C-alpha positions as CSV (number, residue, x, y, z in Angstrom):
1,M,-20.3,5.1,-13.7
2,A,-19.6,6.5,-17.2
3,A,-17.6,9.5,-16.0
4,L,-16.5,10.7,-19.4
5,P,-15.3,14.2,-20.1
6,G,-18.3,15.2,-22.3
7,V,-21.5,13.2,-22.0
8,A,-24.0,14.5,-24.5
9,G,-27.0,16.2,-22.8
10,A,-25.7,15.7,-19.2
11,Q,-26.1,18.6,-16.8
12,P,-23.0,20.0,-15.0
13,A,-24.2,18.6,-11.6
14,D,-24.6,15.1,-13.2
15,L,-21.1,15.3,-14.6
16,F,-19.7,16.3,-11.3
17,F,-21.4,13.4,-9.6
18,E,-20.3,10.8,-12.2
19,R,-16.7,12.0,-12.0
20,M,-16.7,12.0,-8.2
21,V,-18.1,8.4,-8.2
22,M,-15.3,7.2,-10.5
23,S,-12.7,9.2,-8.5
24,A,-13.9,7.5,-5.3
25,V,-13.9,4.1,-6.9
26,D,-10.4,4.7,-8.2
27,D,-9.2,5.7,-4.7
28,R,-10.6,2.4,-3.3
29,C,-9.7,0.1,-6.2
30,N,-6.6,1.7,-7.8
31,L,-8.1,1.6,-11.3
32,F,-6.0,4.2,-13.0
33,T,-2.4,5.4,-13.5
34,P,-1.5,8.6,-11.6
35,G,-1.9,10.6,-14.7
36,V,-5.5,9.5,-15.5
37,S,-6.4,9.9,-11.8
38,A,-5.1,13.5,-11.9
39,A,-7.0,14.1,-15.2
40,L,-10.2,12.8,-13.6
41,A,-9.7,15.1,-10.6
42,A,-9.3,18.0,-12.9
43,G,-12.5,17.1,-14.8
44,A,-14.4,16.8,-11.5
45,A,-13.2,20.3,-10.4
46,Q,-14.2,21.8,-13.7
47,A,-17.7,20.1,-13.5
48,R,-18.1,21.5,-10.0
49,G,-17.4,25.0,-11.2
50,A,-19.8,24.6,-14.1
51,A,-22.5,23.3,-11.7
52,L,-22.1,26.3,-9.4
53,R,-22.4,28.7,-12.3
54,A,-25.5,26.9,-13.5
55,G,-27.3,27.4,-10.2
56,S,-26.3,24.5,-7.9
57,D,-25.3,25.5,-4.4
58,S,-22.2,24.3,-2.6
59,K,-24.1,22.4,0.0
60,T,-25.9,20.3,-2.6
61,L,-22.6,19.5,-4.4
62,K,-21.0,18.6,-1.1
63,A,-23.8,16.2,-0.4
64,M,-23.4,14.7,-3.9
65,E,-19.7,14.2,-3.2
66,Q,-20.5,12.4,0.0
67,E,-23.1,10.3,-1.7
68,A,-20.6,9.4,-4.4
69,R,-18.0,8.3,-1.9
70,G,-20.7,6.3,0.0
71,R,-21.7,4.5,-3.2
72,A,-18.1,3.7,-4.0
73,M,-17.7,1.8,-0.7
74,Y,-20.2,-0.9,-1.9
75,I,-18.9,-1.4,-5.4
76,D,-17.1,-4.6,-6.2
77,C,-13.7,-3.6,-7.7
78,R,-13.6,-6.7,-9.8
79,S,-17.1,-6.5,-11.3
80,P,-17.5,-6.3,-15.1
81,Q,-19.4,-3.0,-14.7
82,V,-16.4,-1.4,-13.0
83,S,-14.0,-2.8,-15.6
84,S,-16.1,-1.4,-18.4
85,A,-16.5,2.0,-16.8
86,A,-12.8,2.2,-16.1
87,A,-11.9,1.4,-19.7
88,R,-14.2,4.2,-20.9
89,V,-12.6,6.7,-18.5
90,Q,-9.1,5.5,-19.5
91,S,-9.9,6.0,-23.2
92,A,-11.6,9.4,-22.7
93,F,-8.8,10.9,-20.6
94,A,-5.9,9.5,-22.6
95,G,-5.9,12.4,-25.0
96,Y,-6.5,14.9,-22.2
97,Q,-3.2,14.0,-20.7
98,R,-1.4,15.1,-23.9
99,V,-3.1,18.6,-24.0
100,Q,-0.5,21.2,-23.1
101,R,-2.7,24.4,-22.9
102,M,-6.2,25.1,-21.7
103,V,-8.4,28.2,-21.4
104,Y,-10.9,28.2,-18.5
105,R,-13.5,30.9,-19.2
106,G,-15.5,32.4,-16.3
107,D,-18.3,34.9,-16.0
108,L,-16.1,38.0,-16.6
109,T,-12.6,36.8,-17.4
110,E,-10.5,33.6,-17.9
111,W,-7.7,31.5,-16.6
112,R,-5.0,30.4,-19.1
113,A,-3.2,27.1,-18.2
114,D,0.2,26.0,-19.7
115,R,2.0,22.8,-18.7
116,G,4.5,22.8,-21.5
117,V,8.2,22.2,-20.8
118,G,11.0,24.8,-21.0
119,R,14.0,26.2,-19.2
120,T,12.7,29.8,-18.7
121,A,10.1,30.9,-16.2
122,R,6.5,31.0,-17.5
123,W,3.0,31.5,-16.4
124,R,1.5,28.1,-15.7
125,L,-2.0,29.3,-14.7
126,S,-2.7,33.0,-15.1
127,Q,-5.3,35.8,-15.3
128,S,-4.7,39.4,-16.4
129,A,-6.3,42.5,-14.9
130,D,-6.2,46.2,-15.6
131,F,-6.6,48.5,-12.6
132,G,-6.5,52.2,-13.3
133,S,-3.6,52.8,-15.7
134,N,-1.8,49.8,-14.3
135,R,-1.6,46.1,-15.4
136,M,-1.3,42.9,-13.4
137,I,-0.9,39.2,-14.2
138,F,-1.8,36.8,-11.3
139,G,-1.5,33.1,-10.9
140,L,0.9,30.2,-10.7
141,A,4.3,30.5,-12.3
142,G,7.5,28.5,-12.5
143,R,10.1,26.9,-14.6
144,E,9.7,23.1,-14.1
145,G,6.1,23.5,-12.9
146,A,3.7,25.7,-11.0
147,S,6.1,26.4,-8.2
148,A,4.6,29.6,-6.7
149,L,1.5,31.8,-6.5
150,V,2.6,35.2,-7.9
151,A,1.3,38.6,-8.7
152,V,3.3,40.6,-11.3
153,A,2.3,44.2,-11.7
154,S,3.6,47.1,-13.8
155,F,2.7,50.7,-12.8
156,S,2.4,53.5,-15.3
157,D,3.9,56.1,-12.9
158,K,7.0,53.9,-12.2
159,Q,6.3,53.9,-8.4
160,T,7.5,51.0,-6.3
161,P,5.1,49.1,-4.0
162,Y,6.7,48.0,-0.8
163,S,4.4,45.0,-0.4
164,A,1.3,43.3,-1.6
165,R,-1.6,41.5,0.1
166,L,-4.1,38.9,-1.2
167,V,-7.6,39.3,0.3
168,M,-10.3,36.7,0.0
169,R,-13.4,35.5,1.8
170,D,-12.7,33.6,5.0
171,S,-14.7,30.3,4.4
172,S,-14.4,29.5,8.1
173,R,-16.3,32.6,9.1
174,T,-18.9,32.7,6.4
175,M,-21.8,30.6,5.0
176,G,-21.0,31.1,1.4
177,P,-20.0,33.7,-1.2
178,Y,-21.1,37.3,-1.1
179,I,-22.7,37.5,-4.6
180,D,-26.0,38.2,-6.2
181,A,-26.6,35.6,-8.8
182,R,-29.5,37.5,-10.3
183,T,-27.3,40.4,-11.7
184,R,-24.0,40.7,-13.5
185,Q,-21.8,42.2,-10.8
186,P,-18.3,43.6,-11.3
187,L,-15.6,41.8,-9.6
188,S,-15.1,44.5,-7.0
189,R,-18.6,43.8,-5.7
190,K,-18.0,40.1,-5.2
191,I,-15.6,40.7,-2.3
192,P,-17.2,40.3,1.2
193,P,-16.9,43.0,3.9
194,A,-13.6,43.2,5.7
195,S,-15.0,41.4,8.7
196,A,-15.5,38.3,6.6
197,T,-12.1,38.2,4.8
198,R,-8.7,36.8,5.4
199,S,-5.4,38.1,4.1
200,Y,-2.1,36.7,2.9
201,M,0.9,39.0,2.9
202,A,3.4,38.5,0.1
203,E,6.4,36.5,1.3
204,A,8.9,38.1,-1.1
205,R,9.2,41.0,-3.6
206,S,11.6,41.1,-6.6
207,G,11.9,42.6,-10.0
208,A,9.8,40.6,-12.4
209,E,11.4,38.3,-14.9
210,D,10.9,39.4,-18.5
211,E,8.9,36.2,-19.3
212,L,6.3,37.1,-16.7
213,L,5.8,40.8,-17.5
214,P,2.5,42.0,-18.9
215,K,2.7,42.4,-22.7
216,G,4.1,45.8,-23.7
217,Y,5.8,46.5,-20.3
218,A,9.5,46.6,-19.9
219,A,9.6,46.3,-16.1
220,G,7.4,45.3,-13.2
221,W,7.4,43.9,-9.7
222,A,6.7,40.3,-8.7
223,F,5.2,39.3,-5.3
224,R,5.2,35.7,-4.1
225,F,2.4,34.5,-1.8
226,P,2.4,31.5,0.5
227,A,1.4,28.1,-0.7
228,S,-1.5,28.1,1.7
229,A,-3.0,31.0,-0.2
230,A,-3.2,28.9,-3.4
231,Q,-5.0,26.1,-1.5
232,A,-7.5,28.6,0.0
233,L,-8.2,30.1,-3.4
234,S,-8.9,26.8,-4.9
235,E,-11.6,26.1,-2.2
236,L,-13.6,29.3,-3.0
237,D,-16.7,29.5,-5.1
238,P,-15.8,30.1,-8.8
239,R,-18.4,32.9,-9.0
240,E,-16.6,35.1,-6.4
241,A,-13.5,37.3,-6.6
242,V,-10.4,38.0,-4.6
243,A,-8.4,41.3,-4.4
244,V,-4.7,41.9,-4.7
245,E,-3.7,45.1,-2.9
246,F,-0.4,46.8,-3.7
247,M,0.8,49.0,-1.0
248,F,2.9,52.2,-1.5
249,P,4.4,54.6,1.1
250,G,2.1,57.5,1.9
251,E,-0.8,56.5,-0.3
252,R,-3.8,54.2,-0.4
253,A,-3.4,50.7,-1.7
254,R,-3.9,50.2,-5.4
255,V,-6.3,47.2,-5.9
256,A,-6.6,44.7,-8.7
257,Y,-9.4,42.1,-8.7
258,V,-9.3,38.5,-9.8
259,E,-12.2,36.2,-10.6
260,V,-11.9,32.8,-8.8
261,G,-13.4,31.0,-11.8
262,D,-11.9,27.6,-12.5
263,F,-8.7,28.1,-10.6
264,A,-9.1,24.8,-8.9
265,A,-9.7,23.0,-12.2
266,G,-6.7,24.7,-13.8
267,R,-4.5,23.8,-10.8
268,A,-5.6,20.2,-11.1
269,F,-4.9,20.3,-14.9
270,L,-1.3,21.3,-14.1
271,Q,-1.0,18.4,-11.7
272,V,-1.6,16.0,-14.6
273,A,1.8,17.0,-16.1
274,S,3.6,16.0,-12.9
275,Q,2.2,12.5,-12.8
């Protein structure tokens, strides 16, 4: 019941289970304000990613989530135990709601989250990648919040891509990620074969706003992907990767790779600000 952000000595899977129990109890009993509920969801997503990286498999975590929801069905919302646990969660996550920036480190790279306020466009959740002599920033961007999934790329030869495509594992056609947990694989080897992928074409292309450009670049192109792509990305295993393919007339696509990492946790972190 004590689903606190950092329980000393607790394993990632244990933290995930504890947070899922409290989230399920909250759903049933309306224990928390929307902000605390969103913070708890972000904590559960981060614990899930940590558990997967520590060796837990997705089927086990799914079973734990179902067990947590089953237990919540039999808990008395007015019991002293629930009140005490809710007070601890409220206290633990109160400070978390005031945090404006977070860094979610993965196996090979990281996501940077920013839910600060401002009038100009900014990266809300972003990951950078070099591919060849080119540079890309990928993630959620917007002014008032994380309004779009975007890839911004600058090309050293000043060529203009006519479109971009986001490629990821199709979870409806596969049993799990295509990774070898025994070795440290580059991101390019964490993509499944073409027969097991799904693609999202960019909905729009435009010149990138200055605030979204990679550091040191004066110009670049921004490609916006559909909202469904962000949801699909958040459902992948944090250990796998996705590819962003930039397409040019008369040549092969130039490909940048992104680690899934704690994208789901970062996305949930951004939701706290909107509650």
